Structure formats: structure tokens, C-alpha cells
ZADO-1210 file (C-alpha; in nm, 4 decimals, padded with zeros to 6 digits):
<atoms>
<atom x="08.7391" y="06.2456" z="05.9252" code="MET" pos="1"/>
<atom x="08.7558" y="06.6262" z="05.9177" code="PHE" pos="2"/>
<atom x="08.3759" y="06.6505" z="05.9460" code="LEU" pos="3"/>
<atom x="08.3760" y="06.4257" z="06.2530" code="ARG" pos="4"/>
<atom x="08.6431" y="06.6347" z="06.4232" code="LEU" pos="5"/>
<atom x="08.4590" y="06.9552" z="06.3313" code="PHE" pos="6"/>
<atom x="08.1308" y="06.8170" z="06.4680" code="SER" pos="7"/>
<atom x="08.2986" y="06.7039" z="06.7896" code="ALA" pos="8"/>
<atom x="08.4543" y="07.0476" z="06.8346" code="THR" pos="9"/>
<atom x="08.1181" y="07.2204" z="06.7869" code="ILE" pos="10"/>
<atom x="07.9528" y="06.9868" z="07.0402" code="ILE" pos="11"/>
<atom x="08.2281" y="07.0536" z="07.2968" code="LEU" pos="12"/>
<atom x="08.1911" y="07.4304" z="07.2455" code="LEU" pos="13"/>
<atom x="07.8162" y="07.4114" z="07.2898" code="LEU" pos="14"/>
<atom x="07.8540" y="07.2046" z="07.6069" code="ILE" pos="15"/>
<atom x="08.1114" y="07.4444" z="07.7507" code="SER" pos="16"/>
<atom x="07.8951" y="07.7465" z="07.6599" code="CYS" pos="17"/>
<atom x="07.5908" y="07.5914" z="07.8199" code="SER" pos="18"/>
<atom x="07.7899" y="07.5269" z="08.1379" code="LYS" pos="19"/>
<atom x="07.9132" y="07.8867" z="08.1426" code="LYS" pos="20"/>
<atom x="07.5574" y="08.0080" z="08.0941" code="ASP" pos="21"/>
<atom x="07.4422" y="07.7909" z="08.3822" code="GLU" pos="22"/>
<atom x="07.7104" y="07.9419" z="08.6074" code="VAL" pos="23"/>
<atom x="07.6450" y="08.2990" z="08.4932" code="ALA" pos="24"/>
<atom x="07.2700" y="08.2846" z="08.5340" code="TYR" pos="25"/>
<atom x="07.2370" y="08.0509" z="08.8287" code="SER" pos="26"/>
<atom x="07.0292" y="08.2266" z="09.0946" code="PRO" pos="27"/>
<atom x="07.2080" y="08.3255" z="09.4148" code="THR" pos="28"/>
<atom x="07.0420" y="08.3078" z="09.7532" code="SER" pos="29"/>
<atom x="06.9335" y="08.6469" z="09.8873" code="ASN" pos="30"/>
<atom x="07.1299" y="08.7809" z="10.1824" code="LYS" pos="31"/>
<atom x="06.9528" y="08.8875" z="10.4993" code="ASN" pos="32"/>
<atom x="06.9332" y="09.2694" z="10.4672" code="PRO" pos="33"/>
<atom x="06.8803" y="09.3140" z="10.8414" code="TYR" pos="34"/>
<atom x="07.2045" y="09.1330" z="10.9155" code="GLU" pos="35"/>
<atom x="07.3857" y="09.3369" z="10.6502" code="LEU" pos="36"/>
<atom x="07.2508" y="09.6614" z="10.7954" code="TYR" pos="37"/>
<atom x="07.3490" y="09.5516" z="11.1465" code="LYS" pos="38"/>
<atom x="07.7044" y="09.4764" z="11.0273" code="GLU" pos="39"/>
<atom x="07.7178" y="09.8149" z="10.8571" code="GLY" pos="40"/>
<atom x="07.5991" y="09.9901" z="11.1726" code="LEU" pos="41"/>
<atom x="07.8560" y="09.8127" z="11.3899" code="GLU" pos="42"/>
<atom x="08.1339" y="09.9103" z="11.1493" code="ALA" pos="43"/>
<atom x="08.0035" y="10.2676" z="11.1350" code="PHE" pos="44"/>
<atom x="08.0090" y="10.2985" z="11.5146" code="ASP" pos="45"/>
<atom x="08.3733" y="10.1839" z="11.5078" code="LYS" pos="46"/>
<atom x="08.4542" y="10.4480" z="11.2413" code="ASN" pos="47"/>
<atom x="08.5230" y="10.1725" z="10.9891" code="ASN" pos="48"/>
<atom x="08.3376" y="10.3743" z="10.7268" code="PHE" pos="49"/>
<atom x="08.4730" y="10.1929" z="10.4220" code="PHE" pos="50"/>
<atom x="08.3351" y="09.8565" z="10.5379" code="TYR" pos="51"/>
<atom x="08.0172" y="10.0225" z="10.6627" code="ALA" pos="52"/>
<atom x="07.9522" y="10.1703" z="10.3178" code="ASN" pos="53"/>
<atom x="07.9922" y="09.8253" z="10.1628" code="LYS" pos="54"/>
<atom x="07.7427" y="09.6669" z="10.4006" code="LYS" pos="55"/>
<atom x="07.4871" y="09.9482" z="10.3768" code="PHE" pos="56"/>
<atom x="07.5034" y="09.9312" z="09.9969" code="SER" pos="57"/>
<atom x="07.4422" y="09.5549" z="10.0064" code="GLU" pos="58"/>
<atom x="07.1576" y="09.6002" z="10.2517" code="ALA" pos="59"/>
<atom x="06.9908" y="09.8556" z="10.0242" code="GLU" pos="60"/>
<atom x="06.9938" y="09.6084" z="09.7343" code="LEU" pos="61"/>
<atom x="06.8409" y="09.3319" z="09.9470" code="ASN" pos="62"/>
<atom x="06.5736" y="09.5231" z="10.1374" code="PHE" pos="63"/>
<atom x="06.2267" y="09.4706" z="09.9915" code="LYS" pos="64"/>
<atom x="06.0749" y="09.7613" z="10.1823" code="LYS" pos="65"/>
<atom x="06.1499" y="10.0926" z="10.0130" code="VAL" pos="66"/>
<atom x="06.1821" y="10.2923" z="10.3354" code="ASP" pos="67"/>
<atom x="06.4443" y="10.0512" z="10.4709" code="LEU" pos="68"/>
<atom x="06.6359" y="10.0555" z="10.1415" code="ALA" pos="69"/>
<atom x="06.6348" y="10.4360" z="10.1557" code="ALA" pos="70"/>
<atom x="06.7611" y="10.4249" z="10.5148" code="LYS" pos="71"/>
<atom x="07.0516" y="10.2025" z="10.4109" code="ALA" pos="72"/>
<atom x="07.1255" y="10.4287" z="10.1130" code="ALA" pos="73"/>
<atom x="07.1627" y="10.7456" z="10.3163" code="ILE" pos="74"/>
<atom x="07.3748" y="10.5685" z="10.5790" code="MET" pos="75"/>
<atom x="07.5974" y="10.4599" z="10.2912" code="SER" pos="76"/>
<atom x="07.6331" y="10.8271" z="10.1951" code="SER" pos="77"/>
<atom x="07.7270" y="10.9230" z="10.5514" code="PHE" pos="78"/>
<atom x="07.9891" y="10.6469" z="10.5470" code="SER" pos="79"/>
<atom x="08.1445" y="10.7819" z="10.2277" code="LEU" pos="80"/>
<atom x="08.1450" y="11.1289" z="10.3807" code="TYR" pos="81"/>
<atom x="08.3145" y="10.9844" z="10.6900" code="GLY" pos="82"/>
<atom x="08.6211" y="10.8856" z="10.4842" code="ILE" pos="83"/>
<atom x="08.6183" y="11.2127" z="10.2869" code="ASN" pos="84"/>
<atom x="08.5101" y="11.0433" z="09.9651" code="PHE" pos="85"/>
<atom x="08.3306" y="11.3644" z="09.8732" code="TYR" pos="86"/>
<atom x="08.2705" y="11.2878" z="09.5048" code="ILE" pos="87"/>
<atom x="08.1325" y="10.9402" z="09.5774" code="GLU" pos="88"/>
<atom x="07.9218" y="11.0723" z="09.8660" code="ALA" pos="89"/>
<atom x="07.7767" y="11.3445" z="09.6440" code="GLU" pos="90"/>
<atom x="07.6930" y="11.0927" z="09.3708" code="GLU" pos="91"/>
<atom x="07.5298" y="10.8650" z="09.6280" code="ASN" pos="92"/>
<atom x="07.3220" y="11.1508" z="09.7683" code="LEU" pos="93"/>
<atom x="07.2123" y="11.2626" z="09.4212" code="ARG" pos="94"/>
<atom x="07.1042" y="10.9051" z="09.3477" code="ARG" pos="95"/>
<atom x="06.9228" y="10.8899" z="09.6839" code="PHE" pos="96"/>
<atom x="06.7286" y="11.2092" z="09.6088" code="LEU" pos="97"/>
<atom x="06.6352" y="11.0797" z="09.2644" code="LYS" pos="98"/>
<atom x="06.5405" y="10.7271" z="09.3792" code="THR" pos="99"/>
<atom x="06.3671" y="10.8157" z="09.7077" code="TYR" pos="100"/>
<atom x="06.2303" y="11.1708" z="09.6579" code="PRO" pos="101"/>
<atom x="05.9520" y="11.1246" z="09.9163" code="SER" pos="102"/>
<atom x="06.1633" y="10.9673" z="10.1884" code="ASP" pos="103"/>
<atom x="06.1617" y="11.1280" z="10.5330" code="LYS" pos="104"/>
<atom x="06.5428" y="11.1621" z="10.5233" code="ASN" pos="105"/>
<atom x="06.5496" y="11.3874" z="10.2163" code="VAL" pos="106"/>
<atom x="06.6068" y="11.6861" z="10.4464" code="LEU" pos="107"/>
<atom x="06.9257" y="11.5270" z="10.5834" code="TYR" pos="108"/>
<atom x="07.0455" y="11.4376" z="10.2346" code="ALA" pos="109"/>
<atom x="07.0189" y="11.8008" z="10.1274" code="ASN" pos="110"/>
<atom x="07.1926" y="11.9143" z="10.4449" code="TYR" pos="111"/>
<atom x="07.4810" y="11.6698" z="10.3948" code="LEU" pos="112"/>
<atom x="07.5217" y="11.7870" z="10.0347" code="LEU" pos="113"/>
<atom x="07.5665" y="12.1437" z="10.1584" code="ALA" pos="114"/>
<atom x="07.8186" y="12.0294" z="10.4205" code="ILE" pos="115"/>
<atom x="08.0167" y="11.8311" z="10.1606" code="ILE" pos="116"/>
<atom x="08.0507" y="12.1376" z="09.9375" code="TYR" pos="117"/>
<atom x="08.1283" y="12.3604" z="10.2360" code="TYR" pos="118"/>
<atom x="08.4107" y="12.1383" z="10.3585" code="GLU" pos="119"/>
<atom x="08.5809" y="12.1530" z="10.0188" code="GLN" pos="120"/>
<atom x="08.6205" y="12.5315" z="10.0330" code="ILE" pos="121"/>
<atom x="08.9814" y="12.6518" z="10.0171" code="ASP" pos="122"/>
<atom x="09.1215" y="12.9995" z="10.0695" code="ASP" pos="123"/>
<atom x="09.0665" y="13.2916" z="09.8312" code="GLU" pos="124"/>
<atom x="09.3665" y="13.1977" z="09.6143" code="THR" pos="125"/>
<atom x="09.2152" y="12.8612" z="09.5139" code="LYS" pos="126"/>
<atom x="08.9331" y="12.7427" z="09.2881" code="ASP" pos="127"/>
<atom x="08.6041" y="12.9297" z="09.3352" code="ILE" pos="128"/>
<atom x="08.3754" y="12.6421" z="09.2252" code="GLN" pos="129"/>
<atom x="08.3372" y="12.4775" z="09.5707" code="PRO" pos="130"/>
<atom x="08.2366" y="12.8195" z="09.7076" code="LEU" pos="131"/>
<atom x="07.9693" y="12.8644" z="09.4425" code="ILE" pos="132"/>
<atom x="07.8408" y="12.5072" z="09.4814" code="LYS" pos="133"/>
<atom x="07.8211" y="12.5411" z="09.8600" code="ALA" pos="134"/>
<atom x="07.6441" y="12.8762" z="09.8337" code="ASP" pos="135"/>
<atom x="07.3888" y="12.7411" z="09.5830" code="ASN" pos="136"/>
<atom x="07.3197" y="12.4239" z="09.7826" code="GLN" pos="137"/>
<atom x="07.2718" y="12.6234" z="10.1033" code="ILE" pos="138"/>
<atom x="07.0239" y="12.8496" z="09.9219" code="ASP" pos="139"/>
<atom x="06.8321" y="12.5406" z="09.8054" code="ILE" pos="140"/>
<atom x="06.8190" y="12.4087" z="10.1623" code="PHE" pos="141"/>
<atom x="06.7158" y="12.7419" z="10.3135" code="LEU" pos="142"/>
<atom x="06.4369" y="12.7757" z="10.0567" code="THR" pos="143"/>
<atom x="06.2927" y="12.4332" z="10.1391" code="LYS" pos="144"/>
<atom x="06.3701" y="12.3968" z="10.5086" code="TYR" pos="145"/>
<atom x="06.4030" y="12.7500" z="10.6462" code="SER" pos="146"/>
<atom x="06.2306" y="12.6675" z="10.9767" code="GLU" pos="147"/>
<atom x="06.4580" y="12.3781" z="11.0791" code="THR" pos="148"/>
<atom x="06.7466" y="12.3795" z="11.3263" code="ASP" pos="149"/>
<atom x="06.9799" y="12.2922" z="11.0400" code="TYR" pos="150"/>
<atom x="06.8868" y="12.6161" z="10.8621" code="ALA" pos="151"/>
<atom x="07.0430" y="12.8187" z="11.1440" code="SER" pos="152"/>
<atom x="07.3701" y="12.6329" z="11.1052" code="ASP" pos="153"/>
<atom x="07.3721" y="12.6817" z="10.7284" code="LEU" pos="154"/>
<atom x="07.2861" y="13.0526" z="10.7589" code="LYS" pos="155"/>
<atom x="07.6008" y="13.0940" z="10.9675" code="PHE" pos="156"/>
<atom x="07.8024" y="12.9001" z="10.7081" code="LYS" pos="157"/>
<atom x="07.6519" y="13.1090" z="10.4278" code="LYS" pos="158"/>
<atom x="07.7831" y="13.4253" z="10.5975" code="ASP" pos="159"/>
<atom x="08.1307" y="13.2715" z="10.5996" code="LEU" pos="160"/>
<atom x="08.0949" y="13.1789" z="10.2324" code="ILE" pos="161"/>
<atom x="07.9946" y="13.5349" z="10.1465" code="GLN" pos="162"/>
<atom x="08.3116" y="13.6558" z="10.3175" code="ASN" pos="163"/>
<atom x="08.5157" y="13.4029" z="10.1198" code="GLN" pos="164"/>
<atom x="08.3590" y="13.5176" z="09.7924" code="LEU" pos="165"/>
<atom x="08.4337" y="13.8796" z="09.8842" code="ALA" pos="166"/>
<atom x="08.7894" y="13.7789" z="09.9773" code="ALA" pos="167"/>
<atom x="08.8248" y="13.6230" z="09.6316" code="LYS" pos="168"/>
<atom x="08.7141" y="13.9479" z="09.4666" code="GLU" pos="169"/>
<atom x="08.9537" y="14.1481" z="09.6852" code="MET" pos="170"/>
<atom x="09.2424" y="13.9129" z="09.6073" code="TYR" pos="171"/>
<atom x="09.1887" y="13.9582" z="09.2328" code="ILE" pos="172"/>
<atom x="09.1388" y="14.3353" z="09.2696" code="ALA" pos="173"/>
<atom x="09.4697" y="14.3683" z="09.4535" code="LYS" pos="174"/>
<atom x="09.6430" y="14.1704" z="09.1822" code="TYR" pos="175"/>
<atom x="09.5121" y="14.4135" z="08.9189" code="TYR" pos="176"/>
<atom x="09.6234" y="14.7061" z="09.1367" code="ILE" pos="177"/>
<atom x="09.9795" y="14.5694" z="09.1523" code="THR" pos="178"/>
<atom x="09.9976" y="14.5578" z="08.7707" code="ILE" pos="179"/>
<atom x="09.8134" y="14.8919" z="08.7401" code="GLN" pos="180"/>
<atom x="09.5109" y="14.7514" z="08.5589" code="LYS" pos="181"/>
<atom x="09.2734" y="15.0076" z="08.7051" code="TRP" pos="182"/>
<atom x="08.9491" y="14.9267" z="08.5219" code="VAL" pos="183"/>
<atom x="08.9333" y="14.5543" z="08.6119" code="PRO" pos="184"/>
<atom x="09.0452" y="14.6403" z="08.9669" code="ALA" pos="185"/>
<atom x="08.7597" y="14.8925" z="08.9993" code="ILE" pos="186"/>
<atom x="08.5101" y="14.6393" z="08.8625" code="ASN" pos="187"/>
<atom x="08.6137" y="14.3782" z="09.1201" code="ARG" pos="188"/>
<atom x="08.5877" y="14.6295" z="09.4038" code="LEU" pos="189"/>
<atom x="08.2458" y="14.7422" z="09.2837" code="LYS" pos="190"/>
<atom x="08.1343" y="14.3773" z="09.2922" code="ASN" pos="191"/>
<atom x="08.2158" y="14.3706" z="09.6627" code="ILE" pos="192"/>
<atom x="08.0197" y="14.6928" z="09.7212" code="VAL" pos="193"/>
<atom x="07.7162" y="14.5639" z="09.5287" code="LYS" pos="194"/>
<atom x="07.7076" y="14.1954" z="09.6257" code="LYS" pos="195"/>
<atom x="07.8933" y="14.1615" z="09.9544" code="TYR" pos="196"/>
<atom x="07.8129" y="14.4794" z="10.1460" code="GLU" pos="197"/>
<atom x="07.7535" y="14.2808" z="10.4665" code="LYS" pos="198"/>
<atom x="08.1001" y="14.1253" z="10.4672" code="THR" pos="199"/>
<atom x="08.4127" y="14.2419" z="10.6465" code="ILE" pos="200"/>
<atom x="08.5637" y="14.3520" z="10.3135" code="PHE" pos="201"/>
<atom x="08.3187" y="14.6331" z="10.2374" code="ILE" pos="202"/>
<atom x="08.5214" y="14.9043" z="10.4143" code="GLU" pos="203"/>
<atom x="08.8470" y="14.8113" z="10.2454" code="GLU" pos="204"/>
<atom x="08.6728" y="14.7911" z="09.9063" code="ALA" pos="205"/>
<atom x="08.5379" y="15.1466" z="09.9478" code="LEU" pos="206"/>
<atom x="08.8813" y="15.2730" z="10.0532" code="HIS" pos="207"/>
<atom x="09.0506" y="15.1091" z="09.7539" code="ARG" pos="208"/>
<atom x="08.7966" y="15.2758" z="09.5254" code="LEU" pos="209"/>
<atom x="08.8849" y="15.6109" z="09.6826" code="VAL" pos="210"/>
<atom x="09.2543" y="15.5353" z="09.6427" code="GLU" pos="211"/>
<atom x="09.2377" y="15.4288" z="09.2767" code="ILE" pos="212"/>
<atom x="09.0061" y="15.7063" z="09.1593" code="HIS" pos="213"/>
<atom x="09.2207" y="15.9700" z="09.3322" code="TYR" pos="214"/>
<atom x="09.5349" y="15.8206" z="09.1788" code="HIS" pos="215"/>
<atom x="09.3981" y="15.8318" z="08.8218" code="ILE" pos="216"/>
<atom x="09.2696" y="16.1873" z="08.8643" code="GLY" pos="217"/>
<atom x="08.8968" y="16.1215" z="08.9148" code="LEU" pos="218"/>
<atom x="08.8795" y="16.3187" z="09.2404" code="LYS" pos="219"/>
<atom x="08.5019" y="16.3717" z="09.2385" code="ASP" pos="220"/>
<atom x="08.4490" y="15.9964" z="09.2063" code="GLU" pos="221"/>
<atom x="08.7034" y="15.9408" z="09.4834" code="ALA" pos="222"/>
<atom x="08.5134" y="16.1850" z="09.7079" code="LYS" pos="223"/>
<atom x="08.1877" y="16.0022" z="09.6376" code="LYS" pos="224"/>
<atom x="08.3260" y="15.6732" z="09.7733" code="TYR" pos="225"/>
<atom x="08.4986" y="15.8557" z="10.0608" code="ALA" pos="226"/>
<atom x="08.1638" y="16.0080" z="10.1604" code="ASN" pos="227"/>
<atom x="07.9971" y="15.6651" z="10.1529" code="ILE" pos="228"/>
<atom x="08.2771" y="15.5234" z="10.3657" code="LEU" pos="229"/>
<atom x="08.2645" y="15.8176" z="10.6038" code="GLY" pos="230"/>
<atom x="07.8853" y="15.8140" z="10.6393" code="TYR" pos="231"/>
<atom x="07.8705" y="15.4427" z="10.7203" code="ASN" pos="232"/>
<atom x="08.2060" y="15.3733" z="10.8828" code="TYR" pos="233"/>
<atom x="08.3514" y="15.7076" z="10.9953" code="ASN" pos="234"/>
<atom x="08.5242" y="15.5537" z="11.2957" code="SER" pos="235"/>
<atom x="08.7037" y="15.2823" z="11.1019" code="SER" pos="236"/>
<atom x="09.0741" y="15.2640" z="11.0210" code="ALA" pos="237"/>
<atom x="08.9883" y="15.2444" z="10.6486" code="TRP" pos="238"/>
<atom x="08.8055" y="15.5758" z="10.6691" code="TYR" pos="239"/>
<atom x="09.1114" y="15.7335" z="10.8273" code="GLU" pos="240"/>
<atom x="09.3234" y="15.6026" z="10.5401" code="GLN" pos="241"/>
<atom x="09.0828" y="15.7586" z="10.2887" code="SER" pos="242"/>
<atom x="09.0689" y="16.0851" z="10.4838" code="TYR" pos="243"/>
<atom x="09.4464" y="16.1101" z="10.4708" code="LYS" pos="244"/>
<atom x="09.4384" y="16.0884" z="10.0891" code="ILE" pos="245"/>
<atom x="09.2604" y="16.4262" z="10.0792" code="PHE" pos="246"/>
<atom x="09.4365" y="16.5670" z="10.3872" code="ASN" pos="247"/>
<atom x="09.8048" y="16.4872" z="10.3558" code="LYS" pos="248"/>
<atom x="09.8980" y="16.6350" z="10.6948" code="ASN" pos="249"/>
<atom x="09.6457" y="16.4250" z="10.8841" code="TYR" pos="250"/>
<atom x="09.8141" y="16.2029" z="11.1430" code="ASP" pos="251"/>
<atom x="09.6477" y="15.8649" z="11.1611" code="ILE" pos="252"/>
<atom x="09.5797" y="15.7639" z="11.5193" code="ARG" pos="253"/>
<atom x="09.7453" y="15.4508" z="11.6443" code="LYS" pos="254"/>
<atom x="09.4931" y="15.2764" z="11.8574" code="ILE" pos="255"/>
<atom x="09.5844" y="14.9545" z="12.0307" code="LYS" pos="256"/>
<atom x="09.2839" y="14.7360" z="12.0015" code="SER" pos="257"/>
<atom x="09.2281" y="14.4346" z="12.2159" code="LYS" pos="258"/>
<atom x="09.1395" y="14.1348" z="12.0096" code="LYS" pos="259"/>
<atom x="08.8643" y="13.9306" z="12.1624" code="THR" pos="260"/>
<atom x="08.8051" y="13.5737" z="12.0570" code="LYS" pos="261"/>
<atom x="08.4479" y="13.4562" z="12.0351" code="LYS" pos="262"/>
<atom x="08.4152" y="13.0837" z="12.0658" code="GLU" pos="263"/>
<atom x="08.1503" y="12.9771" z="11.8221" code="LEU" pos="264"/>
<atom x="07.9983" y="12.6511" z="11.9353" code="LYS" pos="265"/>
<atom x="07.8237" y="12.4629" z="11.6574" code="GLU" pos="266"/>
<atom x="07.5827" y="12.1854" z="11.7372" code="LYS" pos="267"/>
<atom x="07.7004" y="11.8532" z="11.6103" code="ASN" pos="268"/>
<atom x="07.4185" y="11.8199" z="11.3613" code="PHE" pos="269"/>
<atom x="07.5688" y="11.5254" z="11.1779" code="LEU" pos="270"/>
<atom x="07.5776" y="11.3115" z="11.4935" code="LYS" pos="271"/>
<atom x="07.2232" y="11.4206" z="11.5709" code="LYS" pos="272"/>
<atom x="07.1079" y="11.3209" z="11.2203" code="ILE" pos="273"/>
<atom x="07.2768" y="10.9808" z="11.2321" code="ILE" pos="274"/>
<atom x="07.1237" y="10.9111" z="11.5732" code="LYS" pos="275"/>
<atom x="06.7798" y="10.9871" z="11.4338" code="MET" pos="276"/>
<atom x="06.8288" y="10.7747" z="11.1204" code="ILE" pos="277"/>
<atom x="06.9721" y="10.4710" z="11.3003" code="LYS" pos="278"/>
</atoms>
């Protein structure tokens, strides 16, 4: 009796397993990739980026032509970027570059990577990694695509990044000054002089070097930086501050400067790219 029950149980298990296998491995009908892409595009145009990403991803898997699959893949990345899913967008772009290295849209993928890093930059008090990543990615783009319109945009952004990196060094230097850690403060200021001489922080960095060296008794070293500041920026307010260190009776002029605002108009490259890819 026991053997019969055992045999019946085994047979039932085998039947149920075979049914599960049939369900698990039953072929599904392929979806029309053109319809999926069209749905993704319609959602994208309505700023429904989450749904658009879903449809573009499905379209990529169903397209038989590699160039069309690549097109769907990069539109999926733009959709993820559209909802600020920066990590997912970056991963998607990295996969795109690895899977479709010869695709015509590789240029745009590299550009979007730089933009993603750039848009994650915070002020000088925050993490420096997004700054470094953005700077490195822009360098990669400028090396490969220096003659494109997008290079001009990224060159402008690189200048802003350099200022942010210099601001970070200045922020740390000032912290060391407040706790009278002169050596690390000097090192940070020297970094600005060596690496970021084209930024707006160069004059202040030179003045702070004058200030610190004079304070700790290294007057010759202080004069050296004062001379550099005077030779290059002798009409600046920072030079006047340094001059007063050596000439206590000097009265710093109070000049009312009119602040002019320059409206920097950037071309909407992302819209231009999407229009070309569509």
C-alpha cells in the first residue's frame, strides 16, 4: 500500500513539474518593435519619461536590426535622464557604449554622460567626486570630438568646473587658516596657483599666501607672492590688501563698482540631439 501511494505521489510530482516546465519555457510571441518605439516616442514627447524608458527598453530587445536597437537604447538613456535617474542613466549609457561602440550616436552618449556628471555638481562644501567625474568626462569628449558644436558647450562648462575645484581648495584653505594650520593652508593655496591660475580665485590665493607668510615671519616669501600679485593684477582689490600688509598707513580706496550681468545663452543641445536621433 505504501509503495502504491509513494509511486502515485512521484507521478503527480513529475506531472506537475512537467506542466511548470511547459509554462516556463513556452515561447512568447515577439512584440512589434516599431510599435513599441512609437509608444515610447509618444510618451517621451509628453514628458512621460518613465513609461518612455520602459517602451524604448522593450523595443531595443525586439529590434533585429542593430542600428535600430541602438537608437532605442540611447532614447532609453535620455528618458532616464529626463526623470533625473542619473545612476540608471549612466549605467544605461555605459552599456550602450560597450554594446554599440560603432554606432553613429556614440558622440551623443558621451556628451550626455558629461552632462549627467555636470548636473550633479554641488557647491564647494559638498562632495568633490561629481566635480572630478565631470571634469574627466569632459576631457574625454574634448579629446575625441573637439571640432563639434557640443565641444564649445563643454569647454564653457569645464571653465565653471575649474572654478568650482578652485573654490573647493579655497574653502579648505580658509578652514585651515581659521584653526591656524599654516602648512596645509599654504599647500591648498599653492594648488590654486599651480592648477587653477585661470580661475577667479587666483588673486585671492596669492593674497592669502602673502598674508600667511607675513604672519609667520617669512617676509621675503610674502614679498615674492606680493610681487607676483602686483605684476599680474596691480589694479585689483586683492593687491591693495597685500600692499597694505607692508604699508600699514595705506588707505585702501573704496571704489563703487557697477555690477554688470552677462546673460549667457546656451544652445539647447539636448533637444537638438533628440531631434536628430528621433
